C-alpha positions as CSV (number, residue, x, y, z in Angstrom):
1,X,-49.2,-81.2,63.8
2,X,-46.3,-79.9,65.9
3,X,-43.3,-81.9,67.2
4,X,-44.9,-82.5,70.6
5,X,-48.1,-83.8,69.2
6,X,-46.2,-86.1,66.8
7,X,-44.0,-87.4,69.7
8,X,-47.2,-88.1,71.8
9,X,-48.7,-90.0,68.9
10,X,-45.7,-92.2,68.5
11,X,-45.8,-93.0,72.2
12,X,-49.5,-93.9,72.5
13,X,-50.6,-95.1,69.0
14,X,-50.8,-98.8,68.2
15,X,-47.8,-100.4,66.4
16,X,-49.7,-100.8,63.2
17,X,-50.7,-97.1,62.9
18,X,-50.1,-95.7,59.4
19,X,-48.2,-92.3,59.8
20,X,-47.1,-92.0,56.1
21,X,-49.6,-89.1,55.5
22,X,-47.9,-87.1,58.3
23,X,-44.4,-87.3,56.8
24,X,-43.1,-84.7,54.2
25,X,-43.4,-85.8,50.6
26,X,-40.2,-85.7,48.7
27,X,-40.5,-84.2,45.2
28,X,-39.8,-86.8,42.6
29,X,-37.6,-85.6,39.7
30,X,-38.3,-87.3,36.4
31,X,-35.0,-88.5,34.9
32,X,-35.0,-89.1,31.2
33,X,-32.8,-92.1,30.2
34,X,-30.5,-91.9,27.2
35,X,-32.5,-92.2,23.9
36,X,-31.7,-94.1,20.7
37,X,-33.0,-91.1,18.8
38,X,-32.4,-92.3,15.3
39,X,-35.0,-95.1,15.9
40,X,-37.8,-92.6,16.5
41,X,-39.9,-92.1,13.3
42,X,-39.7,-88.7,11.6
43,X,-41.9,-87.8,8.7
44,X,-40.1,-86.0,5.9
45,X,-36.5,-85.2,5.1
46,X,-35.8,-82.8,8.0
47,X,-35.7,-83.4,11.7
48,X,-36.3,-80.6,14.2
49,X,-33.7,-80.2,16.9
50,X,-34.4,-77.9,19.8
51,X,-31.7,-76.3,21.9
52,X,-31.5,-73.3,24.2
53,X,-27.7,-72.9,24.7
54,X,-24.9,-70.4,24.0
55,X,-22.8,-70.2,20.9
56,X,-20.0,-72.5,22.2
57,X,-22.5,-75.3,22.9
58,X,-24.0,-74.8,19.4
59,X,-20.6,-75.4,17.8
60,X,-20.1,-78.5,20.0
61,X,-23.5,-79.9,19.2
62,X,-23.0,-79.8,15.5
63,X,-21.0,-83.0,15.6
64,X,-24.1,-84.8,16.9
65,X,-26.2,-83.1,14.2
66,X,-23.7,-84.4,11.6
67,X,-23.9,-87.9,12.9
68,X,-27.7,-87.9,12.8
69,X,-27.6,-86.8,9.2
70,X,-25.1,-89.6,8.4
71,X,-27.3,-92.3,10.0
72,X,-30.7,-91.2,8.8
73,X,-30.1,-89.0,5.7
74,X,-32.3,-86.3,7.3
75,X,-31.0,-82.8,7.6
76,X,-31.4,-80.8,10.8
77,X,-33.7,-77.8,11.3
78,X,-31.9,-76.3,14.3
79,X,-34.4,-74.6,16.6
80,X,-32.5,-72.3,18.9
81,X,-34.3,-70.6,21.7
82,X,-33.6,-66.8,21.8
83,X,-33.3,-64.8,25.1
84,X,-33.4,-67.9,27.2
85,X,-32.2,-67.0,30.7
86,X,-28.6,-68.1,31.3
87,X,-27.4,-69.8,34.4
88,X,-23.7,-69.1,35.0
89,X,-21.6,-69.4,38.1
90,X,-21.9,-66.5,40.6
91,X,-19.8,-63.5,39.5
92,X,-19.5,-64.6,35.9
93,X,-19.1,-61.7,33.4
94,X,-20.9,-62.4,30.1
95,X,-21.7,-59.9,27.4
96,X,-24.8,-61.6,26.0
97,X,-27.9,-59.9,27.6
98,X,-31.5,-59.3,26.6
99,X,-33.3,-55.9,26.5
100,X,-33.6,-55.8,30.3
101,X,-29.9,-56.5,30.9
102,X,-30.4,-60.1,32.0
103,X,-27.8,-62.7,31.0
104,X,-29.2,-65.0,28.3
105,X,-27.7,-67.9,26.4
106,X,-28.3,-66.3,23.0
107,X,-29.9,-62.9,22.1
108,X,-31.1,-61.8,18.7
109,X,-27.7,-60.3,17.7
110,X,-25.8,-63.4,18.6
111,X,-28.4,-65.5,16.8
112,X,-27.9,-63.4,13.6
113,X,-24.1,-63.7,13.9
114,X,-23.9,-67.5,14.2
115,X,-26.8,-68.3,11.7
116,X,-24.6,-68.1,8.5
117,X,-22.0,-70.4,10.0
118,X,-24.5,-73.1,11.1
119,X,-26.4,-72.9,7.8
120,X,-23.2,-73.3,5.8
121,X,-23.0,-77.0,6.8
122,X,-24.3,-79.7,4.5
123,X,-26.2,-81.5,7.3
124,X,-28.1,-78.4,8.4
125,X,-31.3,-77.5,6.6
126,X,-31.9,-74.2,8.5
127,X,-31.2,-72.4,11.7
128,X,-34.4,-70.8,13.1
129,X,-35.7,-69.3,16.4
130,X,-37.7,-71.8,18.5
131,X,-41.3,-70.7,18.7
132,X,-43.2,-73.8,19.7
133,X,-42.5,-75.9,16.6
134,X,-42.7,-79.7,16.7
135,X,-39.6,-81.1,18.3
136,X,-38.1,-84.4,17.2
137,X,-34.8,-84.2,19.1
138,X,-34.6,-82.2,22.3
139,X,-30.9,-81.5,23.1
140,X,-32.0,-79.6,26.3
141,X,-32.5,-82.9,28.1
142,X,-28.8,-82.8,29.0
143,X,-29.6,-79.9,31.3
144,X,-31.1,-81.5,34.3
145,X,-33.0,-84.5,33.1
146,X,-30.5,-86.8,31.5
147,X,-27.3,-87.1,33.6
148,X,-24.2,-86.1,31.6
149,X,-22.1,-84.7,34.4
150,X,-22.5,-81.1,33.2
151,X,-20.6,-78.8,33.5
152,X,-17.7,-81.2,33.7
153,X,-16.1,-83.3,30.9
154,X,-16.1,-82.8,27.2
155,X,-18.7,-80.3,26.0
156,X,-19.1,-82.3,22.8
157,X,-19.6,-85.5,24.8
158,X,-22.6,-84.3,26.8
159,X,-24.9,-85.1,23.9
160,X,-23.2,-88.4,23.3
161,X,-24.2,-89.5,26.8
162,X,-27.8,-88.5,26.2
163,X,-28.0,-89.9,22.6
164,X,-25.6,-92.8,22.4
165,X,-25.7,-93.4,18.6
166,X,-24.8,-89.8,17.9
167,X,-21.3,-90.1,19.2
168,X,-18.5,-88.9,17.0
169,X,-14.7,-88.6,17.0
170,X,-14.0,-85.2,18.5
171,X,-10.3,-85.4,17.3
172,X,-11.5,-84.8,13.8
173,X,-13.2,-81.7,12.3
174,X,-17.0,-81.7,11.9
175,X,-17.5,-78.2,10.5
176,X,-16.3,-77.6,7.0
177,X,-15.8,-74.4,4.9
178,X,-15.8,-73.7,1.2
179,X,-12.4,-74.2,-0.3
180,X,-12.5,-70.8,-2.0
181,X,-10.4,-68.3,-0.1
182,X,-12.3,-65.5,1.5
183,X,-11.2,-61.8,1.9
184,X,-11.0,-62.0,5.7
185,X,-8.4,-64.7,5.4
186,X,-5.9,-62.2,4.1
187,X,-6.3,-60.3,7.4
188,X,-5.3,-63.3,9.5
189,X,-2.8,-65.0,7.2
190,X,0.3,-65.8,9.2
191,X,-1.3,-64.3,12.3
192,X,-1.9,-65.8,15.7
193,X,-5.4,-65.1,16.9
194,X,-5.8,-64.2,20.6
195,X,-9.1,-64.5,22.3
196,X,-9.7,-64.1,26.1
197,X,-13.1,-63.6,27.6
198,X,-13.8,-62.6,31.3
199,X,-15.3,-66.0,32.3
200,X,-14.1,-69.6,32.7
201,X,-10.6,-68.5,33.4
202,X,-7.8,-70.2,35.4
203,X,-7.9,-68.5,38.8
204,X,-5.9,-71.2,40.6
205,X,-2.5,-69.8,39.4
206,X,-1.8,-66.3,38.3
207,X,-1.0,-66.5,34.6
208,X,0.8,-63.5,33.0
209,X,0.7,-62.6,29.3
210,X,3.4,-59.9,29.2
211,X,5.6,-62.2,27.2
212,X,3.3,-61.7,24.2
213,X,4.7,-58.2,23.7
214,X,7.6,-59.5,21.8
215,X,5.3,-61.3,19.4
216,X,3.0,-58.3,18.9
217,X,3.5,-57.9,15.1
218,X,2.2,-61.5,14.6
219,X,-0.9,-61.1,16.9
220,X,-4.5,-60.1,16.3
221,X,-7.3,-60.1,18.9
222,X,-10.7,-61.6,18.2
223,X,-13.5,-60.8,20.6
224,X,-15.5,-57.8,21.9
225,X,-14.1,-54.3,22.0
226,X,-14.2,-54.5,25.8
227,X,-12.3,-57.8,25.9
228,X,-9.7,-56.4,23.5
229,X,-9.2,-53.2,25.5
230,X,-8.9,-55.0,28.9
231,X,-6.5,-57.6,27.7
232,X,-4.2,-55.2,25.8
233,X,-4.3,-52.7,28.7
234,X,-3.6,-55.2,31.4
235,X,-0.7,-57.0,29.6
236,X,0.6,-54.0,27.7
237,X,0.3,-55.8,24.3
238,X,-0.3,-53.7,21.2
239,X,-2.3,-55.6,18.7
240,X,-5.3,-54.8,16.5
241,X,-8.9,-56.0,16.9
242,X,-10.2,-58.4,14.2
243,X,-13.3,-56.9,12.5
244,X,-15.8,-59.4,11.1
245,X,-19.5,-59.3,10.0
246,X,-20.5,-62.6,11.4
247,X,-19.2,-65.9,12.8
248,X,-18.8,-67.5,9.4
249,X,-16.2,-64.9,8.7
250,X,-14.6,-65.7,12.1
251,X,-14.4,-69.3,11.0
252,X,-12.6,-68.4,7.8
253,X,-10.3,-66.1,9.8
254,X,-9.4,-69.1,12.0
255,X,-8.7,-71.3,9.0
256,X,-6.1,-68.9,7.7
257,X,-4.4,-68.2,11.0
258,X,-1.3,-69.9,12.3
259,X,-3.1,-70.9,15.6
260,X,-5.4,-69.7,18.3
261,X,-4.5,-68.8,21.9
262,X,-7.5,-68.5,24.1
263,X,-9.5,-69.5,27.2
264,X,-12.6,-71.7,27.3
265,X,-14.9,-69.9,24.9
266,X,-17.0,-70.0,21.7
267,X,-13.8,-69.3,19.8
268,X,-12.1,-72.5,21.1
269,X,-15.2,-74.5,20.3
270,X,-15.2,-73.1,16.7
271,X,-11.5,-73.8,16.3
272,X,-12.0,-77.3,17.6
273,X,-14.8,-78.0,15.2
274,X,-12.6,-76.8,12.3
275,X,-9.5,-78.6,13.4
276,X,-7.5,-75.3,13.8
277,X,-4.3,-75.5,15.9
278,X,-5.1,-74.1,19.3
279,X,-3.5,-73.4,22.7
280,X,-6.0,-73.3,25.6
281,X,-5.9,-71.7,29.1
282,X,-7.9,-74.5,30.9
283,X,-10.4,-73.4,33.5
284,X,-9.6,-75.1,36.8
285,X,-13.2,-75.2,38.2
286,X,-15.2,-76.1,35.1
287,X,-13.0,-78.0,32.6
288,X,-15.3,-78.8,29.7
289,X,-13.0,-77.8,26.9
290,X,-10.5,-80.6,26.7
291,X,-7.0,-80.3,25.2
292,X,-4.8,-83.1,24.0
293,X,-7.5,-84.7,21.9
294,X,-6.3,-84.8,18.3
295,X,-3.4,-83.0,16.7
296,X,-2.4,-79.4,17.6
297,X,-4.8,-79.2,20.6
298,X,-2.8,-78.2,23.6
299,X,-3.7,-76.9,27.1
300,X,-2.0,-75.4,30.1
301,X,-2.5,-74.6,33.7
302,X,0.7,-72.7,34.6
303,X,3.2,-70.2,33.2
304,X,6.0,-72.5,32.3
305,X,3.7,-74.7,30.1
306,X,2.1,-71.6,28.6
307,X,5.3,-70.1,27.4
308,X,6.8,-73.4,26.3
309,X,3.8,-74.5,24.3
310,X,3.4,-71.0,22.7
311,X,7.0,-70.8,21.6
312,X,6.9,-74.4,20.3
313,X,3.7,-73.8,18.3
314,X,5.0,-70.4,17.1
315,X,8.1,-71.9,15.7
316,X,6.4,-74.9,14.1
317,X,3.8,-72.7,12.3
318,X,6.3,-70.1,11.1
319,X,5.8,-71.0,7.4
320,X,2.2,-72.0,7.4
């Protein structure tokens, strides 16, 4: 029926004519309400958690996994989907791709890098690829079905909104390492780790990092070779690239370092989960890594704050 025919019908049809079948049907989106997940029966001593996120979200989600273990006594079998298509803002540069060059949340290489760190935690039974296994807790409900205000607000808090009893204190560490010193810690002892990716940056105000040149002997860069090259070339800072075998070694490197200077990234989430002192360039359009929660967790938007906080943290950690 075209518009003219519909108009004629309205003018000539009786008042009680039912025209509902002629109107467009609006698609109904099913919204999943927050779940009290610890009340759902699970057979056995292990609960399966499904997630299809990137490494930063994995680190953030471990606080909810820890809380589930504390309440139920069941360890977590973390089922991470590999090569799940990623949805970033237009123009985002992200190094994690699949065999076709498509951005994904986690590829096989990244899975293998983070697996030792996740499985090192007492509350984790195993970290495995998701391949259709039974799912007891679906963390993916935070992406489009349970409203958590993503991508804004605390990245750790998204799961707390979806699963209320899994909330935790994000000002305190929830990832713990063996007390025994590791060889990688000698590399970063008394060093400041620098980590800047090409995404989730502060593009509101031009921040400059030339001032880091005078601190160069105390600096070491952690990230990809491309990120290291671009940062050092742009800001003319001469510092080595940290070489590690996996993300568990990165965590030990962070433990030994004086502090971390970075943007919103996996590295910040790892440092936060460990309680490592950190100084954050806050993204102005998607602020989900939140500074000023807990001790030694500072953030900045402008140059004056950046240089003041860096100098202050540098001086206070001189004899760490």
